[in-house]
N, C-alpha and C positions, 0 to 999 in steps of 0.2 A: 696762214695766219702768222703775222709777224709777232715775235715775242716782245713783251713789254720790258724795256731795259730796267735792270735792277739798280735802285738808287743806293747811294752811300749809306744813308741812315737805315735802310732796310738790311743791308749787309752787316752793319754794326749791331743792329738788334738781333739778327740771326746768330751772330758770333757769340753774343752774350747768352742767348738761350742754349746754344750748343755747349758752351763752357759750363753753364750751370748743370746741365744734364750729365755730362761726362765727369765733372768733379764729384757730383753726388754718387754716380756709379762707382768711381774709383775709391770713394771713401768707404764703400761697403764691400766691394768685390776685389779680391787680391789675385794678381798673377794672370788675369784673363782680359787684358786691355782691348784686344782685337774683338773679343766677344761683345763687349759693350758698344764698341765702334760699329760693328756689323748690325747689331739690333737697331742702333740709331739710324743707320743707312736704310734698313728695311722700313723703319718707322717713317722716315722722310719720303721714301718712295711708295709708301702704302703697299708694300709687298710682304712676302712671307719668308721665313728663314728656317732652315733645318739644321739642328745641332747634333753632332755625332761624337760620342765619347763613352768611355766606361762610366759606371755610376759614380756620383760623388764629386763631380768637377764643376759645380756651381751653375749648371744649366738652368735649373728651376729658380735658383736664387737670383741669377742675373735677370731673368724674365720678370720676376716680381719686383726687383729693385728699379728696373727701367719703367715699369708701370707706376710704381709709387712716385717716381721722379716727375711724372707728367700728370699725376692725379687721374689716371685712367681707370676704367673698369677692367677687372681681371677675372678670368675663368680658367680653372685647371681641370683637365679631363685625363684621368688615368686610363690608358688604353689597355684592354684585356681581350682575350679571344672571344669572350661571351658578350662583348659590347655590341649593341645593335645601333643602326642609324638613328632611330628615334631617341636614343640616349644622348646623342650629340645635338641633333637638329631640333628635336621637340616632337610633339604629337598633339592630337586632338582628344579631349576627354569629354564624356557625356555628363552634362549638368542636369540632374533630375529636377532641380528647382525651376529652371527656365525651359526645360524640355528642348535643349539645344546643345551643340558641341562648343566647348571652349578651347581655344588654341593655347597650348602651353609651350612656350619657346624654351629650347634647351640651352645648355651652357655655352653653345657656340656664339651666343649673342653677347659680345663684349669687345672692348677696344683691343685687348690683348688676350689671346686664347692659347694656353699652353696645352699642347697634345703630348702628354708624357708617354714615351715608348710607343710611338705611333705604329711601329712595325709589329706590335703585338695584337693590333686589331685586325679583323678579317678584311679581305678584299672588298666585301660589300660595304662594310663600315667606312673603310678608307675612301671609297668612291662617293660616299655621302658628303665628304668634305670638298669634293671637286667643285661643285656649284658654288659653295660658300667662298672658296678660295679664289675662284675665277670671276664670279659674277658679283661678289660681295652681297649676296642675297640668298635666302633659303626659301624652300617651298614646303608648306604644311597644309595638307588637305586642299590642294589647289590654290591656296593663298600664297602670294609672294611677299616676303617680308625683307625689307632692306636692312642690312647690317650697319652698325654705327661706323662713323668715320673719325679717326683711323680704325681700320680693322687689320690686325697683324696676327697671323698664326705663327707661333713659335713651337715647332715640333722637335722632339728629341728621339733619338734611337741609340740603342746599345749595339755596337758592331761585334761584340765578343760572343755573347750568349745568343745562339740562334735557335735553341729549342723553343717551340711554341711561337715562332715569329713568322710573319708573312712579308716577303720582299716587296718593297714599294714599287708599283708599276712606273714605267718611264714617264707616262703621261702626268702622273702626280708629282714625280720628282721635278719635272720640268716647270711645274707651277710654283716651285719655291724660287724666289728671287736669288737667294744665296744659300750656300751650304758651308757651315764652319765646322772643322774638326778640332777638337780640344785635346790638349796634352796635359800630363801631370804637372803640377806647379813645382817650381824650384824649391830647394830646402829653405831659403830665406823667405820665400813667399808663404810656405807652409807654416813657418814660425809666426809670421804676421797674421795668418788666418786664425791660429790658436789664440793670439793676443786679442784679436777683435771679437772672437766668440766669448772670451773671458770678460771683455769689457762691455758686452751686450750692445754692440753697435747696430745690430739688426732690430733692436727693440725701438729705437728712435726712428720714426718715419715722418717725413715731411716733403710735400711737393715743392720742387724748385722751378717748375714750369706748369703749363696747363695744356689741356686739349686744344685750346685756341692757339697756343704757341706752336703746337705740332702742326696744325692746319696751316699756320703761317709759313712754317718751314717747308711743308709740302708744296704750297703755292709758289714759294721762292725757288724751290728745286726745279719745278717745271719750266721756269723762266731763265734758267742758266743757259748761257750761250755755248753751243758746241759747233766748232768750225767743221765745215765739210771734210776737211782733211782728217779730223779726229773720227768722224763717222766712217770714213773710208777705212781708217785703221781698224776700227771695231769690226767692220764687215770682212776685212782681210783676215783677221784673226779667226772669226767664226768659219769663214770659208776654208781656211787652212785646216781646221779640225776635221773637215769632211774629205780633204784631199791630202792626207798626211804622206801618202806614198810619193807625192810630187815634191815636197819640201823637206821631209825628214829622211835620215838614213834608214835603210831597210831594217836595221837592228832595233829601231824604235817604232817605225810605221807599222810593222807587222803585228803590234800589240793592240792597235785601235780597231775596235769592232764597228763603232758608230760615232759620228761627229755630233756637234751641237746643233740645235734647231735655231730657227729665227728668233725664238724667245730669248736665246742667249744674247743676241745682238741688242735686243730691247733692254734686257737686264743690265748689260754693260752700260748702255746709255743712261738709264735711270740711276744706277748705282754711282757712276762716275760724276753725274751732276750733283748728287747728294754729297759725295766726297769733296767736290769743289766748294760747296757751301760750308761744309765743316772746316775746310782749310781757309775760309774767308775770301773766296774768289767768286766772281760772277761768270767765270768761263772755265771750261774743262781743258786740262792738259793731258798729254799721253801718260804721265805718271799717275793721274787719277784713275785711268783705265787699268794700268798695270797693277795698281795696288789692290784691285778687286779680282784679279785674274783667277786665283784659286777658288774663291767663294762663288764666282759666277760659273766656272767651267767644270769643277771637279765632279758634280753630279750630272753633268750633261754630256760628258765624254764617256762612252762605254768601252771598257777594255775587255779583251777576250780571256779565255782560261789560261792561255800561255802567259799572259801578263801576271795573273795570280800565281801561277806556278813559279815564275821567275822573280817574283817579288817586286815587279815594276808598278809604281804608283802613278795615279793620275797627275800628280804635281810634276813628275819628271817629264811627262809628255807635254804638259802645259808650258813648262819652262822652255822646252825645245821648240815648241811652236812660236812662242813669243820671241825667241832668239832668231828664228828664221824669217819672221815678218818684219818688214822695214818700218821703223818708227818715224813718224812725220816730224 
């Protein structure tokens, strides 16, 4: 199927929507510009995003601000070890008045679903999210219920405190389009945070876009042109993660336990197309691909215990791979 060419007025409209959303985000959240950018990319790709940092770095705030910006429905689920699948998905309850079972949909039904500290829920509960994340649908009592569009899961996890946590399985990690690691704000940003809290900037909420605008961006993202050379570039990068011993020196390749799956290539394509629209272009460039390299690959490349012992990060391996793969 040939993609319909993006018209100039469509690109102009998308640029205005993107500007309105990012301006609203930046007016609320300080010192985390890539976080808002990444949530927007996930939103435009109708994908999911995993946020990792110590507590208090605006993960929840960013999710709520982006939801407010597009007037979407928001659900927050605080994950705990005693959380069970029906707490998230929903269940059936007996109605004595009608002598029948009523379906009660859980908090997973929303445009933006925040799974706070996802690694605190048990493996059984985490698996309950797999169908929702992959199929954009849930099953309750044999009934399949489609989730709203857009449906974006924004999950958070704390990498420091490991007591009472469950490591996310690779299958679930792979279903996140992006993973973003957050760092502490700079002193000047932290001062600005205090000023904004003092001025009650979070009390004033108003939508600067709509769900229809998000659907428009999603449709436009699918129609972005990607040259076969860029697709080959993406495939070469993903293939290289599986064959690091061939392209990287032994002192780096020895740390890679497992490379990225085909989902990484799909994520690269979808994220790069969204970045192109955000940058006001109807076509993808190699820089669009490179800009999302950490977010796409850091949770899909598995390092061994030697890497942990030697303090080698995924980003170091990713940079080495990008440096070894020829840019078109």
